[in-house]
FIKOLZA-1660 file (N, C-alpha, C; in steps of 0.1 Angstrom, whole numbers, plus 5000, padded with zeros to 4 digits):
% residues 178
   i   px   py   pz ch aa at
   1 1438 7024 0722  A  X  N
   1 1448 7031 0715  A  X CA
   1 1442 7039 0703  A  X  C
   2 1448 7051 0700  A  X  N
   2 1442 7058 0689  A  X CA
   2 1451 7053 0678  A  X  C
   3 1444 7060 0666  A  X  N
   3 1452 7054 0654  A  X CA
   3 1463 7061 0651  A  X  C
   4 1466 7075 0658  A  X  N
   4 1480 7082 0657  A  X CA
   4 1490 7075 0663  A  X  C
   5 1487 7069 0676  A  X  N
   5 1498 7060 0684  A  X CA
   5 1497 7047 0676  A  X  C
   6 1510 7042 0671  A  X  N
   6 1509 7029 0668  A  X CA
   6 1522 7022 0677  A  X  C
   7 1518 7009 0679  A  X  N
   7 1529 7002 0688  A  X CA
   7 1542 7000 0681  A  X  C
   8 1552 7003 0687  A  X  N
   8 1566 7002 0682  A  X CA
   8 1568 6988 0674  A  X  C
   9 1573 6985 0666  A  X  N
   9 1575 6973 0658  A  X CA
   9 1582 6965 0667  A  X  C
  10 1582 6953 0667  A  X  N
  10 1594 6943 0677  A  X CA
  10 1607 6945 0671  A  X  C
  11 1609 6945 0662  A  X  N
  11 1624 6949 0657  A  X CA
  11 1631 6960 0659  A  X  C
  12 1624 6971 0661  A  X  N
  12 1628 6985 0664  A  X CA
  12 1631 6983 0679  A  X  C
  13 1620 6977 0688  A  X  N
  13 1622 6976 0703  A  X CA
  13 1633 6967 0703  A  X  C
  14 1636 6955 0698  A  X  N
  14 1650 6946 0699  A  X CA
  14 1661 6955 0696  A  X  C
  15 1662 6963 0685  A  X  N
  15 1674 6970 0681  A  X CA
  15 1679 6979 0690  A  X  C
  16 1668 6986 0698  A  X  N
  16 1669 6999 0706  A  X CA
  16 1677 6989 0718  A  X  C
  17 1670 6980 0723  A  X  N
  17 1676 6971 0735  A  X CA
  17 1691 6966 0733  A  X  C
  18 1692 6961 0719  A  X  N
  18 1704 6955 0716  A  X CA
  18 1715 6967 0717  A  X  C
  19 1712 6978 0713  A  X  N
  19 1719 6991 0714  A  X CA
  19 1723 6995 0728  A  X  C
  20 1712 6995 0737  A  X  N
  20 1714 7000 0750  A  X CA
  20 1725 6988 0757  A  X  C
  21 1722 6976 0754  A  X  N
  21 1731 6966 0762  A  X CA
  21 1746 6966 0757  A  X  C
  22 1747 6968 0744  A  X  N
  22 1759 6970 0738  A  X CA
  22 1768 6981 0744  A  X  C
  23 1762 6993 0747  A  X  N
  23 1766 7004 0753  A  X CA
  23 1770 6999 0768  A  X  C
  24 1762 6994 0773  A  X  N
  24 1764 6990 0788  A  X CA
  24 1777 6980 0788  A  X  C
  25 1776 6971 0779  A  X  N
  25 1790 6963 0779  A  X CA
  25 1801 6970 0775  A  X  C
  26 1801 6977 0769  A  X  N
  26 1814 6988 0762  A  X CA
  26 1817 6995 0776  A  X  C
  27 1807 7002 0783  A  X  N
  27 1811 7009 0793  A  X CA
  27 1816 7001 0806  A  X  C
  28 1813 6990 0806  A  X  N
  28 1818 6979 0819  A  X CA
  28 1831 6975 0814  A  X  C
  29 1833 6972 0801  A  X  N
  29 1848 6966 0796  A  X CA
  29 1856 6978 0801  A  X  C
  30 1854 6991 0796  A  X  N
  30 1862 7004 0799  A  X CA
  30 1863 7005 0813  A  X  C
  31 1854 7004 0822  A  X  N
  31 1856 7005 0837  A  X CA
  31 1864 6995 0842  A  X  C
  32 1863 6981 0837  A  X  N
  32 1871 6971 0841  A  X CA
  32 1885 6972 0839  A  X  C
  33 1890 6978 0829  A  X  N
  33 1901 6981 0823  A  X CA
  33 1908 6994 0829  A  X  C
  34 1900 7003 0833  A  X  N
  34 1905 7012 0843  A  X CA
  34 1907 7008 0858  A  X  C
  35 1899 6998 0861  A  X  N
  35 1901 6995 0877  A  X CA
  35 1916 6986 0874  A  X  C
  36 1918 6976 0865  A  X  N
  36 1929 6970 0865  A  X CA
  36 1941 6979 0864  A  X  C
  37 1940 6987 0854  A  X  N
  37 1951 6999 0854  A  X CA
  37 1954 7005 0867  A  X  C
  38 1944 7011 0875  A  X  N
  38 1945 7017 0886  A  X CA
  38 1952 7008 0898  A  X  C
  39 1947 6995 0897  A  X  N
  39 1952 6985 0908  A  X CA
  39 1967 6982 0905  A  X  C
  40 1972 6983 0891  A  X  N
  40 1985 6978 0889  A  X CA
  40 1995 6991 0893  A  X  C
  41 1990 7004 0890  A  X  N
  41 1997 7015 0894  A  X CA
  41 1998 7016 0909  A  X  C
  42 1987 7013 0918  A  X  N
  42 1987 7012 0932  A  X CA
  42 1999 7002 0939  A  X  C
  43 1998 6991 0930  A  X  N
  43 2008 6980 0934  A  X CA
  43 2022 6984 0933  A  X  C
  44 2025 6991 0921  A  X  N
  44 2036 6996 0917  A  X CA
  44 2042 7007 0926  A  X  C
  45 2034 7014 0931  A  X  N
  45 2037 7024 0942  A  X CA
  45 2039 7019 0955  A  X  C
  46 2030 7009 0959  A  X  N
  46 2033 7003 0971  A  X CA
  46 2047 6995 0973  A  X  C
  47 2048 6988 0961  A  X  N
  47 2062 6980 0961  A  X CA
  47 2075 6991 0959  A  X  C
  48 2071 7000 0954  A  X  N
  48 2083 7010 0955  A  X CA
  48 2085 7015 0969  A  X  C
  49 2073 7020 0975  A  X  N
  49 2075 7024 0988  A  X CA
  49 2081 7014 0999  A  X  C
  50 2076 7003 0997  A  X  N
  50 2082 6992 1004  A  X CA
  50 2098 6989 1001  A  X  C
  51 2104 6991 0990  A  X  N
  51 2118 6990 0987  A  X CA
  51 2123 7004 0992  A  X  C
  52 2118 7015 0990  A  X  N
  52 2124 7027 0995  A  X CA
  52 2124 7027 1010  A  X  C
  53 2116 7022 1018  A  X  N
  53 2116 7020 1033  A  X CA
  53 2128 7010 1036  A  X  C
  54 2130 6999 1030  A  X  N
  54 2140 6990 1032  A  X CA
  54 2154 6997 1030  A  X  C
  55 2155 7003 1019  A  X  N
  55 2166 7008 1016  A  X CA
  55 2170 7021 1028  A  X  C
  56 2160 7027 1030  A  X  N
  56 2163 7039 1041  A  X CA
  56 2168 7033 1053  A  X  C
  57 2162 7020 1055  A  X  N
  57 2169 7013 1068  A  X CA
  57 2181 7010 1067  A  X  C
  58 2185 7005 1056  A  X  N
  58 2199 7001 1053  A  X CA
  58 2210 7012 1053  A  X  C
  59 2206 7025 1049  A  X  N
  59 2215 7036 1046  A  X CA
  59 2222 7037 1062  A  X  C
  60 2216 7036 1074  A  X  N
  60 2223 7039 1086  A  X CA
  60 2234 7030 1087  A  X  C
  61 2234 7018 1087  A  X  N
  61 2244 7007 1087  A  X CA
  61 2256 7010 1078  A  X  C
  62 2252 7014 1066  A  X  N
  62 2261 7016 1053  A  X CA
  62 2269 7030 1057  A  X  C
  63 2263 7041 1064  A  X  N
  63 2269 7052 1067  A  X CA
  63 2279 7048 1078  A  X  C
  64 2275 7040 1088  A  X  N
  64 2285 7035 1098  A  X CA
  64 2297 7030 1093  A  X  C
  65 2295 7020 1084  A  X  N
  65 2307 7013 1076  A  X CA
  65 2316 7024 1070  A  X  C
  66 2309 7034 1066  A  X  N
  66 2317 7043 1056  A  X CA
  66 2326 7052 1066  A  X  C
  67 2318 7054 1078  A  X  N
  67 2325 7064 1088  A  X CA
  67 2338 7054 1093  A  X  C
  68 2334 7044 1096  A  X  N
  68 2344 7036 1104  A  X CA
  68 2357 7031 1093  A  X  C
  69 2355 7031 1082  A  X  N
  69 2366 7029 1072  A  X CA
  69 2374 7041 1071  A  X  C
  70 2369 7054 1075  A  X  N
  70 2376 7065 1073  A  X CA
  70 2388 7066 1083  A  X  C
  71 2386 7058 1095  A  X  N
  71 2397 7057 1107  A  X CA
  71 2406 7046 1104  A  X  C
  72 2407 7039 1094  A  X  N
  72 2415 7028 1091  A  X CA
  72 2429 7032 1087  A  X  C
  73 2432 7045 1080  A  X  N
  73 2445 7049 1076  A  X CA
  73 2453 7051 1085  A  X  C
  74 2451 7051 1098  A  X  N
  74 2461 7053 1108  A  X CA
  74 2464 7041 1115  A  X  C
  75 2459 7029 1110  A  X  N
  75 2458 7016 1117  A  X CA
  75 2471 7008 1111  A  X  C
  76 2473 6996 1116  A  X  N
  76 2484 6987 1113  A  X CA
  76 2480 6984 1097  A  X  C
  77 2492 6979 1090  A  X  N
  77 2490 6975 1077  A  X CA
  77 2481 6963 1075  A  X  C
  78 2479 6953 1086  A  X  N
  78 2470 6943 1087  A  X CA
  78 2455 6949 1085  A  X  C
  79 2452 6958 1092  A  X  N
  79 2440 6964 1093  A  X CA
  79 2435 6971 1082  A  X  C
  80 2445 6977 1075  A  X  N
  80 2444 6984 1063  A  X CA
  80 2439 6975 1054  A  X  C
  81 2447 6963 1051  A  X  N
  81 2443 6953 1041  A  X CA
  81 2428 6946 1042  A  X  C
  82 2425 6945 1056  A  X  N
  82 2410 6942 1058  A  X CA
  82 2400 6953 1053  A  X  C
  83 2405 6965 1059  A  X  N
  83 2396 6976 1053  A  X CA
  83 2395 6977 1038  A  X  C
  84 2404 6974 1030  A  X  N
  84 2403 6975 1015  A  X CA
  84 2393 6965 1009  A  X  C
  85 2389 6952 1018  A  X  N
  85 2380 6945 1016  A  X CA
  85 2366 6950 1016  A  X  C
  86 2367 6956 1028  A  X  N
  86 2352 6962 1034  A  X CA
  86 2348 6975 1023  A  X  C
  87 2359 6982 1021  A  X  N
  87 2356 6993 1010  A  X CA
  87 2352 6988 0997  A  X  C
  88 2355 6976 0992  A  X  N
  88 2350 6968 0983  A  X CA
  88 2336 6965 0982  A  X  C
  89 2332 6960 0996  A  X  N
  89 2319 6955 0998  A  X CA
  89 2311 6970 1000  A  X  C
  90 2314 6980 1003  A  X  N
  90 2308 6993 1004  A  X CA
  90 2305 6997 0991  A  X  C
  91 2314 6998 0983  A  X  N
  91 2312 6999 0969  A  X CA
  91 2302 6992 0961  A  X  C
  92 2301 6978 0965  A  X  N
  92 2289 6970 0959  A  X CA
  92 2276 6974 0963  A  X  C
  93 2276 6978 0976  A  X  N
  93 2262 6983 0980  A  X CA
  93 2257 6995 0976  A  X  C
  94 2268 7004 0973  A  X  N
  94 2265 7017 0965  A  X CA
  94 2261 7016 0952  A  X  C
  95 2267 7004 0946  A  X  N
  95 2264 7001 0932  A  X CA
  95 2249 6996 0932  A  X  C
  96 2246 6990 0942  A  X  N
  96 2232 6982 0942  A  X CA
  96 2223 6994 0943  A  X  C
  97 2225 7004 0952  A  X  N
  97 2215 7016 0954  A  X CA
  97 2216 7022 0942  A  X  C
  98 2226 7025 0936  A  X  N
  98 2226 7033 0923  A  X CA
  98 2217 7025 0913  A  X  C
  99 2218 7013 0911  A  X  N
  99 2211 7005 0903  A  X CA
  99 2196 7007 0903  A  X  C
 100 2193 7009 0916  A  X  N
 100 2180 7011 0920  A  X CA
 100 2174 7024 0919  A  X  C
 101 2183 7032 0915  A  X  N
 101 2178 7047 0913  A  X CA
 101 2182 7055 0926  A  X  C
 102 2188 7050 0936  A  X  N
 102 2188 7056 0949  A  X CA
 102 2204 7065 0948  A  X  C
 103 2204 7075 0949  A  X  N
 103 2216 7083 0947  A  X CA
 103 2216 7092 0958  A  X  C
 104 2230 7096 0965  A  X  N
 104 2231 7107 0974  A  X CA
 104 2229 7120 0969  A  X  C
 105 2227 7131 0974  A  X  N
 105 2227 7144 0971  A  X CA
 105 2235 7153 0979  A  X  C
 106 2240 7161 0975  A  X  N
 106 2251 7172 0980  A  X CA
 106 2241 7182 0987  A  X  C
 107 2245 7187 1000  A  X  N
 107 2236 7196 1005  A  X CA
 107 2245 7210 1009  A  X  C
 108 2258 7208 1012  A  X  N
 108 2265 7219 1017  A  X CA
 108 2263 7231 1006  A  X  C
 109 2263 7242 1011  A  X  N
 109 2262 7256 1004  A  X CA
 109 2249 7257 0995  A  X  C
 110 2240 7246 0997  A  X  N
 110 2227 7248 0989  A  X CA
 110 2216 7255 1000  A  X  C
 111 2206 7257 0993  A  X  N
 111 2196 7266 1002  A  X CA
 111 2187 7254 1009  A  X  C
 112 2183 7256 1021  A  X  N
 112 2175 7246 1029  A  X CA
 112 2162 7243 1024  A  X  C
 113 2158 7232 1021  A  X  N
 113 2146 7226 1015  A  X CA
 113 2140 7216 1025  A  X  C
 114 2129 7219 1030  A  X  N
 114 2123 7210 1042  A  X CA
 114 2120 7195 1035  A  X  C
 115 2118 7194 1023  A  X  N
 115 2116 7183 1016  A  X CA
 115 2129 7173 1014  A  X  C
 116 2140 7179 1015  A  X  N
 116 2152 7173 1012  A  X CA
 116 2163 7173 1024  A  X  C
 117 2158 7182 1034  A  X  N
 117 2169 7184 1045  A  X CA
 117 2161 7185 1060  A  X  C
 118 2166 7181 1069  A  X  N
 118 2162 7180 1083  A  X CA
 118 2173 7188 1090  A  X  C
 119 2169 7198 1095  A  X  N
 119 2178 7209 1103  A  X CA
 119 2180 7204 1118  A  X  C
 120 2192 7199 1121  A  X  N
 120 2195 7195 1134  A  X CA
 120 2203 7206 1143  A  X  C
 121 2208 7217 1135  A  X  N
 121 2215 7226 1141  A  X CA
 121 2215 7239 1133  A  X  C
 122 2214 7250 1140  A  X  N
 122 2215 7263 1135  A  X CA
 122 2227 7273 1139  A  X  C
 123 2232 7280 1128  A  X  N
 123 2242 7290 1132  A  X CA
 123 2241 7304 1130  A  X  C
 124 2241 7313 1137  A  X  N
 124 2239 7326 1135  A  X CA
 124 2252 7333 1126  A  X  C
 125 2250 7337 1115  A  X  N
 125 2260 7342 1107  A  X CA
 125 2257 7352 1098  A  X  C
 126 2263 7361 1093  A  X  N
 126 2259 7372 1082  A  X CA
 126 2268 7369 1069  A  X  C
 127 2277 7359 1069  A  X  N
 127 2286 7356 1061  A  X CA
 127 2279 7348 1046  A  X  C
 128 2268 7342 1050  A  X  N
 128 2260 7336 1039  A  X CA
 128 2247 7341 1041  A  X  C
 129 2238 7339 1029  A  X  N
 129 2226 7342 1031  A  X CA
 129 2219 7332 1041  A  X  C
 130 2206 7336 1047  A  X  N
 130 2197 7330 1054  A  X CA
 130 2192 7318 1049  A  X  C
 131 2192 7307 1056  A  X  N
 131 2188 7294 1050  A  X CA
 131 2199 7287 1042  A  X  C
 132 2211 7290 1040  A  X  N
 132 2221 7285 1035  A  X CA
 132 2225 7272 1043  A  X  C
 133 2230 7259 1038  A  X  N
 133 2233 7248 1046  A  X CA
 133 2249 7250 1047  A  X  C
 134 2252 7252 1059  A  X  N
 134 2267 7255 1063  A  X CA
 134 2274 7242 1065  A  X  C
 135 2267 7230 1069  A  X  N
 135 2273 7215 1072  A  X CA
 135 2264 7204 1070  A  X  C
 136 2268 7194 1065  A  X  N
 136 2259 7184 1063  A  X CA
 136 2267 7172 1071  A  X  C
 137 2256 7169 1082  A  X  N
 137 2261 7157 1091  A  X CA
 137 2260 7144 1085  A  X  C
 138 2248 7142 1079  A  X  N
 138 2244 7128 1074  A  X CA
 138 2239 7130 1059  A  X  C
 139 2244 7121 1050  A  X  N
 139 2241 7124 1036  A  X CA
 139 2227 7121 1034  A  X  C
 140 2219 7129 1025  A  X  N
 140 2204 7125 1021  A  X CA
 140 2206 7117 1009  A  X  C
 141 2196 7108 1007  A  X  N
 141 2194 7100 0994  A  X CA
 141 2181 7103 0989  A  X  C
 142 2180 7102 0974  A  X  N
 142 2167 7102 0967  A  X CA
 142 2166 7092 0956  A  X  C
 143 2153 7090 0953  A  X  N
 143 2150 7081 0943  A  X CA
 143 2140 7086 0934  A  X  C
 144 2146 7089 0924  A  X  N
 144 2139 7098 0913  A  X CA
 144 2138 7113 0919  A  X  C
 145 2123 7115 0920  A  X  N
 145 2120 7128 0928  A  X CA
 145 2118 7125 0942  A  X  C
 146 2117 7114 0949  A  X  N
 146 2112 7112 0962  A  X CA
 146 2124 7112 0971  A  X  C
 147 2124 7119 0983  A  X  N
 147 2133 7119 0992  A  X CA
 147 2133 7105 1001  A  X  C
 148 2144 7097 0997  A  X  N
 148 2143 7085 1008  A  X CA
 148 2148 7088 1023  A  X  C
 149 2158 7095 1022  A  X  N
 149 2162 7099 1037  A  X CA
 149 2166 7115 1035  A  X  C
 150 2162 7123 1042  A  X  N
 150 2166 7137 1042  A  X CA
 150 2182 7138 1047  A  X  C
 151 2187 7147 1043  A  X  N
 151 2201 7151 1048  A  X CA
 151 2201 7160 1062  A  X  C
 152 2208 7155 1071  A  X  N
 152 2208 7160 1084  A  X CA
 152 2219 7173 1083  A  X  C
 153 2215 7186 1086  A  X  N
 153 2223 7195 1082  A  X CA
 153 2222 7207 1093  A  X  C
 154 2233 7215 1092  A  X  N
 154 2234 7229 1098  A  X CA
 154 2229 7241 1091  A  X  C
 155 2220 7248 1096  A  X  N
 155 2216 7259 1087  A  X CA
 155 2217 7273 1092  A  X  C
 156 2224 7281 1083  A  X  N
 156 2225 7297 1088  A  X CA
 156 2214 7303 1089  A  X  C
 157 2214 7311 1100  A  X  N
 157 2204 7320 1105  A  X CA
 157 2210 7335 1104  A  X  C
 158 2202 7345 1104  A  X  N
 158 2207 7356 1106  A  X CA
 158 2211 7361 1120  A  X  C
 159 2222 7366 1122  A  X  N
 159 2226 7373 1136  A  X CA
 159 2216 7382 1142  A  X  C
 160 2213 7379 1153  A  X  N
 160 2204 7388 1158  A  X CA
 160 2209 7401 1164  A  X  C
 161 2204 7414 1160  A  X  N
 161 2211 7425 1163  A  X CA
 161 2208 7430 1180  A  X  C
 162 2216 7431 1185  A  X  N
 162 2215 7436 1201  A  X CA
 162 2218 7450 1202  A  X  C
 163 2208 7458 1206  A  X  N
 163 2209 7472 1210  A  X CA
 163 2217 7473 1221  A  X  C
 164 2230 7477 1222  A  X  N
 164 2242 7479 1231  A  X CA
 164 2235 7489 1245  A  X  C
 165 2226 7496 1242  A  X  N
 165 2221 7508 1250  A  X CA
 165 2212 7503 1259  A  X  C
 166 2203 7493 1256  A  X  N
 166 2193 7488 1262  A  X CA
 166 2198 7476 1272  A  X  C
 167 2193 7475 1284  A  X  N
 167 2198 7463 1292  A  X CA
 167 2191 7450 1287  A  X  C
 168 2198 7438 1287  A  X  N
 168 2194 7427 1282  A  X CA
 168 2178 7421 1286  A  X  C
 169 2176 7426 1298  A  X  N
 169 2163 7422 1304  A  X CA
 169 2153 7428 1295  A  X  C
 170 2154 7441 1292  A  X  N
 170 2142 7450 1285  A  X CA
 170 2145 7447 1270  A  X  C
 171 2153 7440 1265  A  X  N
 171 2154 7437 1252  A  X CA
 171 2145 7426 1249  A  X  C
 172 2143 7415 1259  A  X  N
 172 2135 7404 1257  A  X CA
 172 2121 7408 1259  A  X  C
 173 2118 7419 1264  A  X  N
 173 2102 7423 1264  A  X CA
 173 2098 7430 1253  A  X  C
 174 2086 7434 1252  A  X  N
 174 2079 7441 1241  A  X CA
 174 2081 7457 1242  A  X  C
 175 2090 7460 1250  A  X  N
 175 2093 7474 1252  A  X CA
 175 2086 7483 1264  A  X  C
 176 2081 7473 1273  A  X  N
 176 2073 7479 1283  A  X CA
 176 2084 7480 1292  A  X  C
 177 2086 7494 1301  A  X  N
 177 2094 7491 1313  A  X CA
 177 2087 7488 1325  A  X  C
 178 2097 7484 1334  A  X  N
 178 2091 7477 1347  A  X CA
 178 2094 7487 1358  A  X  C
% end
């Protein structure tokens, strides 16, 4: 060794190592904390997804009960009394859904949104703008910003203009004559 290079003092070496170990320790603590938070968030999302799936499966039978109860008004008084009990039970189910943040949304007259609606029928009309929902067959439900079940709807489409001077066979072609 030359005179200019002196070996580091043992205390400086130990302090440097201590600083490195302390830095690594703090980084590991932060990484563990981040992992714990990420896992907690993933668990909450998986639980919410599972609950939403169960709720979505229950919506069909609830819709059927609601539709069946609509027909009891023309029934005998005895059947109407039974139906009142089922109306109360249906109300309890709706309260449970509402308590879990699951609410129905209105679709008729609204603009079609593929995230909230499922088009099962279209109708050509010029009385409303294209994409307007004309009829809601089955209610849609949301949980916060998430769609639990899309509404089944009929959507307005523009009427196709038919040229009365051209035969129907030629209207379907690209304009080539045969």
